[in-house]
C-alpha positions as CSV (number, residue, x, y, z in Angstrom):
1,X,26.3,-1.5,70.5
2,X,23.1,-2.7,72.2
3,X,21.7,0.8,71.9
4,X,22.3,0.7,68.2
5,X,20.5,-2.7,67.8
6,X,17.6,-1.4,69.9
7,X,17.3,1.7,67.9
8,X,17.4,-0.2,64.6
9,X,14.7,-2.6,65.9
10,X,12.5,0.4,66.8
11,X,12.9,2.0,63.4
12,X,12.1,-1.3,61.7
13,X,9.0,-1.7,63.8
14,X,7.9,1.8,63.0
15,X,8.5,1.2,59.3
16,X,6.6,-2.0,59.4
17,X,3.7,-0.3,61.2
18,X,3.6,2.4,58.6
19,X,3.6,-0.1,55.7
20,X,0.7,-2.0,57.3
21,X,-1.2,1.2,57.9
22,X,-0.7,2.2,54.1
23,X,-1.9,-1.2,53.0
24,X,-5.1,-0.8,54.9
25,X,-5.7,2.8,53.6
26,X,-5.1,2.0,49.9
27,X,-8.1,0.8,48.0
28,X,-7.9,-2.7,46.8
29,X,-9.0,-3.6,43.3
30,X,-10.7,-7.0,43.1
31,X,-9.0,-9.5,40.8
32,X,-11.0,-10.2,37.7
33,X,-12.5,-13.6,37.5
34,X,-11.7,-16.1,34.8
35,X,-15.2,-15.5,33.2
36,X,-14.4,-11.7,33.1
37,X,-11.1,-12.4,31.4
38,X,-12.7,-14.7,28.9
39,X,-15.5,-12.2,28.2
40,X,-12.9,-9.4,27.6
41,X,-10.9,-11.6,25.3
42,X,-14.0,-12.5,23.3
43,X,-14.8,-8.8,22.9
44,X,-11.3,-8.1,21.7
45,X,-11.5,-11.0,19.2
46,X,-14.8,-9.8,17.9
47,X,-13.4,-6.3,17.4
48,X,-10.4,-7.6,15.6
49,X,-12.6,-9.8,13.4
50,X,-14.7,-6.8,12.4
51,X,-11.5,-4.8,11.7
52,X,-10.0,-7.6,9.7
53,X,-13.2,-7.9,7.6
54,X,-13.1,-4.1,6.9
55,X,-9.5,-4.4,5.8
56,X,-10.4,-7.4,3.6
57,X,-13.2,-5.4,1.9
58,X,-10.9,-2.4,1.3
59,X,-8.2,-4.7,-0.2
60,X,-10.9,-6.2,-2.5
61,X,-11.9,-2.7,-3.6
62,X,-8.3,-1.7,-4.3
63,X,-7.8,-4.9,-6.4
64,X,-10.9,-4.0,-8.4
65,X,-9.7,-0.4,-8.9
66,X,-6.1,-1.5,-9.8
67,X,-7.5,-3.6,-12.7
68,X,-8.9,-0.3,-14.2
69,X,-5.8,1.8,-13.6
70,X,-3.0,2.3,-16.1
71,X,0.0,0.4,-14.5
72,X,2.1,-0.2,-17.6
73,X,3.6,2.0,-20.2
74,X,5.8,1.9,-23.3
75,X,7.5,4.9,-24.9
76,X,9.2,5.1,-28.3
77,X,10.8,8.3,-29.6
78,X,11.5,8.6,-33.3
79,X,12.0,11.0,-36.2
80,X,8.9,10.8,-38.3
81,X,10.5,12.1,-41.5
82,X,14.0,10.7,-41.7
83,X,16.6,13.2,-40.3
84,X,14.1,16.0,-39.7
85,X,12.9,16.6,-36.1
86,X,15.7,15.0,-34.1
87,X,13.5,12.3,-32.5
88,X,10.9,14.7,-31.3
89,X,8.0,12.5,-32.4
90,X,6.8,9.8,-30.0
91,X,4.4,7.0,-29.3
92,X,3.2,6.3,-25.8
93,X,1.2,3.2,-24.9
94,X,-0.6,3.0,-21.6
95,X,-2.1,-0.4,-20.5
96,X,-4.0,-1.6,-17.5
97,X,-3.6,-5.2,-16.1
98,X,-6.3,-6.5,-18.4
99,X,-4.3,-5.3,-21.4
100,X,-6.7,-2.5,-22.3
101,X,-5.6,1.1,-22.9
102,X,-4.5,3.4,-25.7
103,X,-1.6,4.7,-27.7
104,X,-0.9,8.4,-28.1
105,X,1.3,9.3,-31.1
106,X,2.7,12.8,-31.7
107,X,4.2,13.5,-35.1
108,X,6.5,16.5,-35.1
109,X,7.0,18.5,-38.3
110,X,8.6,21.8,-38.9
111,X,5.0,23.3,-39.3
112,X,3.8,21.9,-36.0
113,X,2.7,18.7,-34.2
114,X,-0.1,16.3,-34.8
115,X,-1.5,14.1,-32.1
116,X,-3.2,10.8,-32.7
117,X,-4.8,8.3,-30.3
118,X,-5.7,4.7,-30.9
119,X,-7.6,2.3,-28.6
120,X,-6.0,-0.9,-27.4
121,X,-8.3,-3.8,-26.4
122,X,-6.7,-7.0,-25.1
123,X,-3.4,-6.0,-26.5
124,X,-4.8,-5.3,-30.0
125,X,-6.0,-2.2,-31.8
126,X,-8.9,-2.1,-34.3
127,X,-6.8,0.6,-36.1
128,X,-3.6,-0.2,-38.0
129,X,-0.5,0.5,-35.8
130,X,2.7,2.0,-37.2
131,X,6.0,0.1,-36.4
132,X,6.7,2.7,-33.6
133,X,3.3,2.2,-32.1
134,X,3.8,-1.6,-32.2
135,X,7.1,-1.2,-30.5
136,X,5.5,1.0,-27.8
137,X,2.8,-1.6,-27.3
138,X,5.4,-4.4,-27.0
139,X,7.3,-2.4,-24.4
140,X,4.1,-1.8,-22.4
141,X,3.3,-5.5,-22.5
142,X,6.8,-6.4,-21.3
143,X,6.5,-3.9,-18.5
144,X,3.2,-5.4,-17.5
145,X,4.8,-8.9,-17.3
146,X,7.5,-7.5,-15.1
147,X,4.9,-6.0,-12.8
148,X,3.1,-9.3,-12.5
149,X,6.4,-11.1,-11.7
150,X,7.1,-8.6,-8.8
151,X,3.7,-9.2,-7.2
């Protein structure tokens, strides 16, 4: 039993000597000072601030472009001449967030189709609108209101 304790003590002493030898061999990295840590943090904050400013500028540009894009639409299908055509005529209104856009109307007849376009400025047209075109405009305006409620 004593031999076992003696052997265990020798193994532990050898292990401890090996650990101390490894510690001396391994290079030690100096701990950064508080000033170094503050300087690193300042650089990171400056970098994040620049990144945030870039993202803010991109968001501003997207907002400007969104006001020019057509984000709302209204579609009405109808039969232009009573029972002829089976609702193959249509009026399509496209509006941007500033209520500007246009209405395209296609009138289907047995001889062909006619296509008309009318401008829309601030939800009004300088050209007289048919009842179907007025309905398409109303649908587009309702859709625009729904979009504004979601954002």
